[in-house]
N, C-alpha and C positions, 0 to 999 in steps of 0.2 A: 501494495501501498504505498510504505513511503517514500520508494521510487515510483513506481508511475503515477505519488505527486510531482516531485520534482522533477519526471517530465513535462507533466504538464503545467506546469510554472514556467520551466524556459521555457515553452510555444506559444504562450503566450504571449507572457513577457517580450519575444520575437520575435513573434507576429504585429503582435501591439509596435510595438518604436519601428518595423519597417511599413507600415500602413498609414497608422494617424501621426497623421500630420499636424492637424490644430485641434487645439483644445480648449476653442472658442465657442461651441457648439456644447446642449448636452446629447446627441444625438449624432453619429455615427452618419458620414453623406454617405450619397450614394459607391462612389470611389471605394470607399476606407472598409465600406460592409462585406464587396466584394472581393476588395482587397485583401480583408483578414478570411473568408471564408476561404480560399482559395491555395492563402497560405498555412492556414488547419492544413485544411485535403492533401498538402504532399507533405505537409510535416508525419501526417495522420498516417497514411503508404505509406514511408519511407520508415515506421517507426512498425511496422508488421513487416514489414520483407525484414529489419534484422530480427526483432522474434520469430520468424518462419525460419531464418537460418542460426541463431539461436538454439531453437530446438531440433533442425535439427541434426546440430552441435553437439548438447547432453548429453545421449547414450554415449558415444564413443570419447568426449571425457572420463564421465562416470566408470565404463569401460577397462581405459588405460586408466583410469589412477585406483580403481582397485588390482589394475597388472600389476605395478609401482610400488602398495603394499604384499601382493604376493596372495590376496586372498582371490580369486574366483572368483565371476559376476555369473552374475543368478541373469535371466529372460531381460529384464526389466534397468539393470542397466548395475543393479545394486549388489552390495556381494549376498550369494549367499548362503541361503543358512547354510548348517551344518544339517545330516542325515539323522534322522532321530535313529532313538536308541531303539532296539528289537524290542517287538514286546515281548511277554513272563509267558506261554504256556502254562 
């Protein structure tokens, strides 16, 4: 949640500084509003592409980390749980 809020705040500040040039009016002009819409859309698309790449890399990173620590990785990329003890007859 913290990371999401940081990204949202940075995006808001970046687009505001880029698009809003006149603070003499309470409402945005049409030009400012369309600039803000396109700026936010560009940043959201870029964020989605980055998150998609990140999600694709996470399993490989987890397997590599598990291999470095010598624990076999399970299908989820997390270290596999030990075999359960055989049941007594």
